[in-house]
C-alpha positions in Angstrom: -21.8 -8.1 -10.6 -24.1 -8.4 -8.8 -21.9 -6.7 -6.2 -22.7 -5.4 -2.7 -26.3 -5.3 -1.7 -26.1 -1.5 -1.5 -25.3 -1.3 -5.2 -28.8 -2.2 -6.1 -27.7 -4.6 -8.8 -29.1 -7.8 -7.4 -26.5 -8.6 -4.7 -28.0 -10.2 -1.6 -24.9 -11.1 0.4 -23.4 -8.5 2.7 -20.0 -7.2 1.8 -17.3 -4.9 3.3 -18.8 -2.0 1.4 -22.2 -2.7 2.9 -20.6 -2.7 6.4 -18.8 0.5 5.8 -22.0 2.1 4.5 -24.0 1.0 7.6 -21.3 2.3 9.9 -21.7 5.8 8.3 -18.2 5.9 6.8 -19.5 6.2 3.3 -21.9 8.9 2.1 -24.7 7.2 0.1 -25.2 10.4 -1.9 -21.5 11.0 -2.6 -20.3 7.6 -3.8 -18.1 8.2 -6.9 -18.7 11.9 -6.3 -22.4 11.4 -6.4 -22.5 9.6 -9.7 -23.8 6.4 -8.1 -26.3 6.3 -5.2 -26.0 3.6 -2.5 -29.0 1.9 -0.9 -28.5 2.0 2.9 -31.6 0.0 3.6 -30.5 -2.9 1.3 -27.1 -3.0 3.1 -28.7 -3.0 6.5 -31.2 -5.8 5.5 -28.4 -8.0 4.1 -26.3 -7.6 7.3 -29.3 -8.1 9.5 -30.4 -11.3 7.7 -27.0 -13.0 7.1 -24.9 -11.8 10.1 -26.7 -9.9 12.9 -29.8 -12.2 13.5 -27.9 -15.5 13.3 -25.4 -14.1 15.9 -28.1 -12.4 18.0 -26.4 -9.0 17.8 -27.4 -5.6 16.4 -26.9 -4.5 12.9 -24.2 -1.8 13.7 -22.4 -4.3 15.9 -22.3 -6.8 13.1 -21.1 -4.2 10.6 -18.3 -3.2 13.0 -17.3 -6.8 13.4 -17.1 -7.2 9.6 -15.0 -3.9 9.4 -12.6 -5.0 12.1 -12.2 -8.6 10.8 -11.1 -7.0 7.5 -8.7 -4.6 9.3 -7.1 -7.3 11.4 -6.7 -9.6 8.4 -4.9 -6.8 6.4 -2.9 -5.8 9.4 -1.8 -9.4 9.9 -0.7 -9.8 6.3 1.2 -6.5 6.5 2.9 -7.5 9.7 4.1 -10.8 8.3 5.2 -9.1 5.1 7.2 -6.4 7.0 8.8 -8.7 9.5 9.9 -11.2 6.9 11.9 -8.3 5.3 13.5 -7.3 8.5 11.2 -4.3 9.2 9.3 -3.2 12.3 5.7 -2.0 11.5 5.9 0.1 14.7 8.5 2.3 13.1 6.9 2.6 9.6 4.0 4.7 8.3 1.1 3.1 6.6 0.4 4.3 3.1 -3.3 4.0 2.2 -4.6 4.1 -1.4 -7.4 2.7 -3.5 -11.1 3.3 -3.1 -11.4 1.5 0.2 -7.8 1.6 1.5 -8.3 5.0 3.3 -11.6 3.8 4.8 -9.6 1.1 6.7 -6.1 2.7 6.9 -6.4 4.3 10.3 -7.6 1.1 12.1 -5.0 -1.0 10.3 -2.2 1.5 11.3 -3.4 1.4 14.9 -3.5 -2.4 14.9 0.1 -2.5 13.6 1.2 0.1 16.2 2.3 2.3 13.3 3.1 5.9 14.2 1.2 7.5 11.3 -1.0 7.0 8.2 -0.3 8.8 4.9 -3.1 9.2 2.4 -2.1 10.7 -0.9 -4.3 13.1 -2.9 -6.2 11.1 -5.5 -5.9 8.0 -3.4 -8.7 6.3 -5.3 -6.9 6.5 -8.6 -3.4 6.0 -7.2 -2.8 2.9 -9.4 -3.6 4.9 -12.5 -1.3 7.7 -11.3 1.4 5.2 -10.7 1.0 3.8 -14.2 1.5 7.3 -15.6 4.4 8.1 -13.2 6.4 4.9 -13.6 9.2 4.7 -16.2 8.9 2.2 -19.0 10.8 -0.9 -17.7 11.4 -4.5 -18.5 12.5 -7.2 -16.0 14.6 -10.2 -17.1 15.6 -13.3 -15.2 17.9 -16.2 -16.1 18.3 -19.3 -13.9 22.0 -20.4 -13.7 22.6 -21.9 -10.2 26.0 -22.5 -8.7 28.3 -21.9 -5.8 30.2 -18.6 -6.0 33.5 -20.4 -5.8 32.6 -22.8 -8.6 30.6 -20.7 -11.1 31.4 -20.3 -14.8 31.8 -16.5 -14.6 32.1 -16.2 -18.4 28.6 -17.7 -18.7 27.2 -15.4 -16.0 28.6 -12.4 -17.8 27.1 -13.6 -21.1 23.6 -14.0 -19.4 23.8 -10.5 -18.0 24.9 -9.0 -21.2 22.2 -10.8 -23.2 19.5 -9.5 -20.8 20.8 -5.9 -21.0 20.9 -6.1 -24.8 17.3 -7.4 -24.9 16.2 -4.6 -22.6 17.9 -2.0 -24.7 16.3 -3.3 -27.9 12.8 -3.3 -26.3 13.2 0.2 -24.9 14.5 1.5 -28.2 11.5 0.0 -29.9 9.4 2.0 -27.4 11.0 5.2 -28.6 13.5 5.7 -25.8 17.0 7.0 -26.8 20.0 4.8 -25.8 21.5 7.5 -23.6 18.3 7.5 -21.5 18.4 3.7 -20.9 19.8 2.3 -17.6 20.2 -1.2 -16.3 20.1 -2.6 -12.7 21.6 -6.0 -12.1 21.0 -8.4 -9.2 21.5 -12.0 -8.2 19.3 -14.1 -6.0 21.6 -15.8 -3.5 21.4 -18.0 -0.5 23.5 -20.2 1.8 23.9 -23.6 0.4 21.0 -25.8 1.7 18.6 -23.0 2.3 15.2 -22.8 0.6 14.8 -19.1 0.1 17.0 -16.5 -1.7 18.1 -13.0 -1.0 18.3 -10.5 -3.8 21.6 -8.8 -3.9 22.6 -5.9 -6.2 25.5 -6.5 -8.5 28.3 -4.1 -9.4 28.7 -2.8 -12.9 31.1 -4.3 -15.3 32.2 -7.9 -15.8 32.1 -10.3 -12.8 35.2 -12.3 -12.1 36.4 -14.7 -9.4 38.3 -11.8 -7.9 35.0 -10.2 -6.9 33.7 -13.2 -5.0 34.6 -11.8 -1.5 32.8 -8.6 -2.3 29.7 -10.5 -3.5 29.7 -12.6 -0.4 30.0 -9.5 1.7 27.1 -7.8 -0.1 25.0 -11.0 0.4 25.8 -11.2 4.1 25.1 -7.5 4.6 21.7 -7.9 3.1 21.1 -11.1 5.0 21.9 -9.4 8.3 19.6 -6.4 7.4 16.7 -8.8 6.7 17.2 -11.3 9.5 19.3 -9.6 12.1 22.2 -12.1 12.1 24.6 -14.0 9.9 23.7 -17.4 8.6 25.7 -20.7 8.9 29.4 -20.8 8.0 28.8 -22.5 4.7 29.3 -21.6 1.0 27.0 -19.1 -0.8 25.4 -19.9 -4.0 23.6 -17.9 -6.7 20.4 -19.2 -8.2 19.0 -16.6 -10.5 20.5 -13.6 -12.3 18.3 -10.6 -13.0 18.4 -7.3 -15.0 15.9 -4.5 -14.8 16.1 -2.2 -17.9 14.4 1.2 -17.5 13.8 4.4 -19.4 13.6 7.9 -17.8 10.9 8.7 -15.3 8.1 10.8 -16.7 8.0 14.4 -15.5 4.6 14.2 -13.9 3.5 17.1 -11.6 0.3 17.1 -9.6 -1.1 20.5 -8.7 -3.4 21.2 -5.7 -7.1 22.1 -6.5 -7.6 25.8 -6.9 -10.1 25.8 -4.0 -7.6 24.3 -1.5 -7.1 26.3 1.7 -5.0 26.0 4.8 -8.1 26.7 6.9 -9.5 23.3 7.9 -12.7 24.9 9.3 -13.5 26.3 5.9 -13.2 22.8 4.4 -15.9 21.2 6.5 -18.9 19.9 4.6 -20.9 19.3 7.8 -21.2 16.2 9.9 -22.9 12.8 9.8 -23.6 9.9 12.1 -20.8 7.4 12.0 -19.7 4.5 14.2 -17.0 5.5 16.7 -16.5 2.6 19.2 -14.5 4.8 21.6 -17.7 7.0 21.9 -20.0 4.1 22.4 -21.4 3.7 18.8 -22.9 6.1 16.4 -22.0 9.7 16.9 -21.8 13.0 14.9 -18.5 13.1 13.1 -17.2 16.1 11.1 -16.9 15.6 7.4 -14.2 17.5 5.4 -13.9 18.2 1.6 -10.6 16.8 0.5 -10.4 19.2 -2.4 -10.5 22.2 -0.1 -7.9 20.9 2.3 -4.6 22.7 1.3 -1.1 22.7 2.9 -1.0 23.6 6.5 -4.6 22.7 7.2 -4.9 20.7 10.4 -7.6 19.1 12.6 -8.1 16.3 15.0 -10.2 13.1 14.8 -12.7 11.6 14.7 -13.2 12.9 11.2 -14.1 11.8 7.7 -12.5 13.2 4.6 -14.2 12.8 1.3 -13.1 12.9 -2.3 -14.7 11.6 -5.4 -13.1 8.2 -5.5 -12.3 7.5 -1.9 -13.1 8.3 1.7 -10.6 8.6 4.6 -11.9 7.6 8.1 -9.9 8.9 11.0 -10.2 7.8 14.6 -10.5 9.9 17.8 -7.5 11.7 19.1 -5.5 11.5 15.9 -3.9 14.7 14.6 -4.3 15.3 10.9 -2.3 17.7 8.7 -1.8 18.4 5.0 1.7 18.5 3.7 3.1 20.4 0.7 2.3 17.6 -1.7 -1.4 17.4 -0.6 -1.0 14.2 1.4 -3.1 13.7 4.5 -0.6 12.9 7.3 -2.4 11.3 10.3 -0.5 10.9 13.5 -2.0 7.8 15.2 -3.4 8.3 18.6 -1.7 6.2 21.3 -4.9 5.1 23.0 -5.8 1.5 22.5 -8.3 0.6 19.8 -11.3 -1.5 20.8 -11.4 -5.0 19.5 
């Protein structure tokens, strides 16, 4: 509030939503399934006045610049996040959810060099689905630093036991039977002198000095997995002790819409003008109804897939299929993506 210019609620500054609308990625008549109309002229005017004219460029070019800056910013953050945890984004799929995530997911995946993009059914309400699907859980942490070879293990066991007891009491109060409660224990550990810790799972049962070699080995295995090499030949210390107490996972099953079909052609809603830089700008792009795309449906990009709470934008050359769970699986084209 007042929101994007296209919302018609008094917003005068251009936003990412305004840019995506100008680029043709959003249908002004099908936003929130048609419950809210978007003002294309207001979005164009805001981008023209604030971005395009000051830079001496066209409105669509300015909108594409906004879109790509957002993509590169998110790709950069994802790249750092992945590399810090020892992963390679070129070997991992991108999972897009939320209202705007699927609009940008393809270009983010391409910028990361990711092989594929996965867009779940109901992407726009994925956080709500996650809330319903997640088990009731409580996280506990206690700070008790010390070198492994000099720790008071009786005190460590007391801390872990107290956290498990607290978790059990809270879960029982939530109506979960004791037999359905489980606990995961971990310690945040590091080489002495380092500033960041590595979370290491702990074995069940009491911890004793006899288990120090196994704890150090578990720490070093995790350290190598994250950073590709062992650290310095110094002592290892634990900083924080953690327990996650959980109940059973809810039995949530999502069914495909009754109108879903494996025939992608039968799922086409039509086409609209959308910005495809590989084709030189605005071009006619097929639009598909997400609720009619069932398992085994397949097609190639460029394409737009619409559902009530989200829109998936797919670049040229990408191969799209629908798996048995209703996910859109987009194999990213190997061609370079324009800057």
